[in-house]
N, C-alpha and C positions, 0 to 999 in steps of 0.2 A: 218636358216638351212632348207633344203628341208625335206619333210616327209620321203623320202627314207633314207636320211642321219640320221635323228633322230631315226628311228627304227633300223637302222644298228648299230648306236652308242650304243643303249640300249642293243642289243643282244650281242655285242662284248666287253662290258665293263669289264666283269669278266675275270680273268686269265683262262688259260686252267686248266683242272682237275688235281688233285694230281696224279692220275693214269698215266697221260701222262708224268709228270716229273719223276715219279718213273721208268717208262719204259726207259726213256732217260738216267737216271743215271745207270741203269743196263746194257744198251747197251754200254755206255761209258766205263764201267769197262770191259766188254767182249772184246771190240775192243782194249782196252789198253793191256789186257792180250795177245791177239793174236799178238800184235806188240812188245811184250817183255818189256812192260813198267810197272813198279811196281805201279805207282800212277800218276794220272793227277792232276795238281795244277792249279786251274782256278781262276783268279782275275776278278774284275768287268769289264763288257763289254758285248758284244752281246753273247759270249759263256756262261757266267754266267746266262744271261737272258734266253737263250735256255734251260739250264739245271735245273734252279730253278725258272724261272719267276721273277728273282730279278733285279731291276734296281739300286741297291745300287751303290754308287760311293764313292771312297776314293782314296787318293793319298799317302800321307806320312805314313798313318796308314794302315797296311796290312789287307785286307779282302781276304780270300783264301779258296775256296772249294777244299777239298782233296778227291779224288776218288781212293781208293786202288783197285788194279785189282785182289786181291787174295780172294775176297769174303767178306772181312771186310766191315763194314758199312762206308759209306762216312760221312764226318763231315765238318763243316765250322769254320774257325778261323776268329773272328771278334772283333774289338775294342768295349769295353762295351758301349762307347758313341754312337756307330753306330747300336746298337741292334734294335732300332726302325725302321731302314731302311729295316730290314728283314721282317717286318710285312706284307708288300705287296707282299711277295714271297710265295713259297710253303713250306718253311722251317717248319712251324708249323704243317701243314697237314701231312707232311712226317715224323714228329717227328725226324727230322734230328738233330744229336748231334751238339751242339753249344759250341765251346771253346772260351769264351770271355776273353779279356785281357785288362789291364789298362796300361797307360803310365808307363814306368819303367820295364815292363815285356817284354821279347823277344817273339814276335809272331812266329818267325822262329823256335824256339825250340819246340813250340806247333805243328808245321807242321812236323818237323823232328822226334819228339818223337814217332809218329805212324809208322815210316818207318825204315827199316833196313839201317844202316849206309852204304853209298855208293850205295844205290839202284838207279836204273835208273828211273828218273822221267821226266815228260814232262809238259811244261807250255804252256799256251795260248800265241798267238803271240802279244797280247796287254799288257803283263805284263811289268811294268816299270823296267828299270835297277835297280832302287832304291830298288826293292824287289828281283829281279832275283839274284843279286850277294850275298846278305846275305842268301837267300834260298840255293844257291849252297854250301856256306860254311857250313850251318847247316846240310844238308843232306849228305855232303861228296862226292858229285859228281856234275858235271855240267849238269843241265837239258837239254834235247833236246826239240825241238818244238813239240807241240801236234797237229800241223796243219793237218797232215794226218788223225789222229783219229777223230778230230773234223769235218773235211771236210766230212768224210764218214758219220758221224752222221747227219750233217745239210743239205747236198746236196739233199737228198731224203725227200721231205716234206710228213708229214702225213696228214690225212684227215682234221684235225683241222687247220693246217697251210694252206692247199690249200683253205679252206673256207675263211680264213683271207685274203689271196692274192686276191681272187675273190672280196671280199668286198672292198679292197683297189683299185683294178682296176676299179670297178664301181664308186667309189667315185671320182677318178681323171678324169674319163670320164665325170662326171657331171660338173667338173670345165671347161674342154675343151669345153663343150657344151655352156658355158656362155661367151666364148671368144669374141664373137661379141659385147658384152656390154663393154668390157675392152679395146680391141685393136682398137684404133681409130686414124686416121691421126691427127697430131698436139699434141698428148700426148707424154710424154717421156717414155722411157723404164721403168724408176723407177716408174712412175705413174701407168703403167700397172701392174708391179710386185706387187705394194701395193694392188691393187684390187684382184689380183690372190691369194696373201697370205691370205686375208680375206676369199675368196671363198674356199680355201683349208680347212680352219677350219670349215666353214659353211657346207661343204659337208661331214663332218664326220672324218677328220683327226685330230690327236692330235697336230700336228704342221706342218708347211711348212718346209720340210727339205732342199729343194733347189728350186730355180726359175731361169730359164734362159729365158731372153727375148732378143734375138739376131736379131736386125733389120738391114736391108741393109747389109753393109760390116761387121757388127758385127756378122751376122749369119755365116760368114766364119770362125769364131773361135769357135770350138766345146765346149770349156769350158768358153766362155764368160758368164757373169752373167747378170748384168744390168748396165745401165749408164744413164746419163742425155741427151743422144741423142734423138732428136725429131723424131718421126716416120713420114715418108714422103709418099706421093703418089707414088705407084709403088713398095714400099719396099716389099721384101720377109722377113718374120719374123719367126724365129724358137722359139717355145715355148716348153721348156723341164721342166717338173714340177713333184713334188712328195713329199711324206711324209708318216709317219706311221699312220696306223689305229689300234686301240686297238685290240689285246694286243701287238702291236708293229711291225706288218708286213707292209712292205712298198709298196707304189705305185711308178711308174716311167713311164711316157708316154710323148712322143714328137709328136707334130703335127706342120706342117708348113703352114703358112698363107701368103696371098699376099693382099696388099692394092690396090684394083682395079684389072682390068684384067692384067694377066701376059704377058710379051713379049713372042712371039712364041718360041724362043729358050729356054727360061726359062721353059715354059710348057713342051717342048719336053724332056729336060734333067730331069725334075722332074718325068715325066712318066717312064723314064728308072729306076730311083731310086725306084719308086713304084713297078715296076716289080721285081727288085732285092730283095726288102724286102719281097714280097710275095713268091718268090722262096725259100728264107731261111725259112720262116714259113712252107711252104709245105714240106721242107726236114726234118723237125723235126719228129722223131719217135724213139722208143726204138731200140737200136742196132746201130743207127747212131753215128758217133763221133762228138765231139764239133767242130773240125776243118772242118768237112764236111759241117756243117751249115754255117760257115764263108765262105767257098768256094762257096756255092750255090749263095750267094749274090755277092761276089767279082767277080766271073767269068762273070756275066752279065755286071757289071760295066766296067771291063777290056775290054770285047769284044766291048763295045760301046765307048771306048776311055775315060772312066771316072775313070779308076783305080787309076790314080795318085792323084785324088782329094778326094778319100776315105781314110781318114787319121787315122782311128782307127779300133779296133776290131769290130766284128759284135754284140757282146753282152756280158753280165755279169749276173751271178746268182743274185738272190734277195731273201730276206726273212727278218730276223731281221736286217740285214745290207742291205743298198742299193746296195752295190757291194760285192759279195761273190762268191764262187765257185758254178757252173762251169763257166769258162770263155770261151766264144765262139770266138776262135781265132786260127789262123794258128799255127800248132805245138802242139795243145792240142788234144791228141788222146783218151781222156777219152770217154768211151762209155755211151751214154745217157740211162737213166732208167726212168720208169714211176715214177712220183712224183717230178722229177727235175723241177725247175722253173728258167727262165732266160729271159733277154731281147733280142729282135731282132731289131737292130737299125742301119742299114747302113745309111751313110750320104754322101753328096757331098758338097765340100767347095771350092769356087772360091775366092781366097784371094783378099781383097779390093773391092769385088763386092757383093756376096751374098752366102748364104749356105742353105742347107735343110737337114732335118733328119726325118725319120719315125720310131717310136719306139712303140712296143707292148711288154708286158710281156706275155709269154706263159708257159704253164704247160705241161710237157710230159705226155701223156696218154698211155694206152695199145695199142691204134690204131694209134696214131699220136700225135697231140697236141691240147690244148685248149687255145686260146688267152683269156686273161681276159680284154683286152682293145678292145672296139667294135666301137669306133668312126670311121667315114670314113677316109680313108688314102689319098685321093686326095689332091692336093694343094687347100686349102680352100680359096676361094675368098671372101674377106670382102669388103663391099661398101666403096668407097672413097667419103664421103659425100660432100667434097668440089669440086669435079671434075666438076660438072655442073656449079657451080658458076664461077670457073676459066675459063671454056670454054666460058661462056657468056661475061666475062670481055674482053677476048681476041678478 
């Protein structure tokens, strides 16, 4: 592990302060009240992690944070055998009331007991149907999705979250800086991905959440992962990688490489993509809409005849989830505010031939935006070590 990664890992190992979680719970209750919701019901997932710092997981046994909107104290329902899972959360520091239960007791009655029968409740969008249906029966009404309330909470990052995203961006930049050691003609995509996975951990991540090594024609598939294809001379290779850095905020960065000097038309088309990506970054500012950022990149590609090979939205929000609000896509008229964080990642994909993508995470500031990925954006030329030998043989 590099010294930078080691020091960052040490400084970021602790959870956020209990004051941060207390503020989040209070805001959740406030926003729920404004939406006419009596209580939020939150099960394990990124929303529970956001609100309590808890990474507890359970399936058939209900764990549920209940946040009433009327000023009553929130509480958490948890199976007794899972109590230990809460030790790594803010539950103890917040003195949050814990209602534990054992097999044979209905946890749904514990949830409903604190609510008026028939009250309007809202659930996180990851709640399993296994719990949703009996909760609806117990509270006497069908819950609605809490997506709007939780999106409002999580889209605008606080200072601690922004610092975590900066650390994550720097960590994945260090991995891209090592790509010349991994990406070599004659190796398979899987070989390269294995080295990248190790480097992601070495540079301060807690895990490698995803690795895309799209070489040659595989680069034309935006969601290709890895294969046993051998990387060849002249290949354009898309490397899209990321993962969480403690306390759980994600990196996500794509750079495109070429094995040896690129063909002139490839270089020219990539230069257009680079210009489109920069135009989108330059368009980010408070007051702009999400769809305007998408348009800034798309209009350049369309004007240059590449609109049909740009197959996806320009970006997605990021935080505790790799993909979250706001989505940078046509039709999304949400107005950007300082503290929002998302990717800018236009791509071009020529089916059966090659593809390219450039991706940075940016944070909206009062004046514009701050990219957290600082690696060069150009088509990175890596040496084809066998080219001279092949030329001599010929």
